[in-house]
C-alpha positions as CSV (number, residue, x, y, z in Angstrom):
1,X,7.1,-10.2,-19.1
2,X,3.7,-8.7,-19.6
3,X,1.0,-9.3,-17.1
4,X,-2.6,-8.2,-16.9
5,X,-3.7,-6.1,-14.0
6,X,-5.7,-9.1,-12.7
7,X,-2.6,-11.2,-12.8
8,X,-0.6,-8.6,-10.9
9,X,-3.4,-8.3,-8.3
10,X,-3.4,-12.1,-7.8
11,X,0.4,-12.1,-7.4
12,X,0.3,-9.4,-4.7
13,X,-2.4,-11.5,-2.9
14,X,-0.2,-14.6,-3.1
15,X,2.9,-12.8,-1.8
16,X,1.4,-10.6,0.9
17,X,-1.7,-12.4,2.0
18,X,-1.4,-16.1,1.2
19,X,2.3,-16.6,2.1
20,X,3.1,-16.6,5.8
21,X,6.3,-14.6,5.5
22,X,4.6,-12.2,3.1
23,X,2.0,-11.4,5.8
24,X,4.7,-10.7,8.3
25,X,6.6,-8.4,5.9
26,X,3.4,-6.5,5.1
27,X,2.7,-6.0,8.8
28,X,6.3,-4.9,9.4
29,X,6.0,-2.4,6.6
30,X,2.7,-1.1,7.9
31,X,4.2,-0.6,11.4
32,X,7.2,1.2,10.0
33,X,5.6,3.4,7.3
34,X,2.0,4.0,8.2
35,X,2.2,7.2,10.3
36,X,-0.2,10.0,11.0
37,X,0.3,13.5,9.8
38,X,2.8,15.6,11.7
39,X,0.9,18.6,13.1
40,X,3.6,20.4,15.2
41,X,6.7,22.1,13.9
42,X,5.8,24.5,11.0
43,X,7.4,23.8,7.7
44,X,9.4,20.8,9.1
45,X,6.0,19.2,10.0
46,X,4.8,19.8,6.5
47,X,7.9,18.2,5.0
48,X,7.7,15.3,7.4
49,X,4.0,14.7,6.5
50,X,4.9,14.7,2.8
51,X,7.6,12.2,3.4
52,X,5.3,10.0,5.4
53,X,2.6,10.3,2.7
54,X,5.0,9.0,0.1
55,X,5.8,6.0,2.2
56,X,2.1,5.4,2.9
57,X,1.3,5.5,-0.9
58,X,3.4,2.4,-1.4
59,X,1.5,0.6,1.4
60,X,-1.8,1.7,0.0
61,X,-0.8,0.4,-3.5
62,X,0.0,-3.1,-2.0
63,X,-3.2,-3.2,0.0
64,X,-5.3,-2.0,-3.0
65,X,-3.9,-4.8,-5.1
66,X,-4.7,-7.4,-2.5
67,X,-8.2,-6.0,-2.1
68,X,-8.8,-6.1,-5.9
69,X,-7.6,-9.7,-6.0
70,X,-10.2,-10.4,-3.3
71,X,-13.0,-8.7,-5.3
72,X,-13.0,-5.5,-3.4
73,X,-12.9,-2.2,-5.4
74,X,-12.8,0.5,-2.8
75,X,-12.7,3.4,-5.3
76,X,-14.3,2.9,-8.7
77,X,-11.8,5.5,-10.1
78,X,-8.8,3.6,-8.8
79,X,-7.5,2.1,-12.1
80,X,-4.2,0.6,-13.0
81,X,-1.9,3.3,-14.5
């Protein structure tokens, strides 16, 4: 199935913003995966920060899709890959 970027954005909006349970799921994912950088612990802190950044990237992707569906383009260089 091939979808345009606009169709994918609209789908993310329907699932994570318009649907009640989707909003709950997104909030739970944000609570679990949106963490600040770890600043204490040397190399372990760096590795933890990289791991957290990877999880955060998924959340950012979902939120960016929802924002684009709502007409918000936070970064003009943020294009679908």
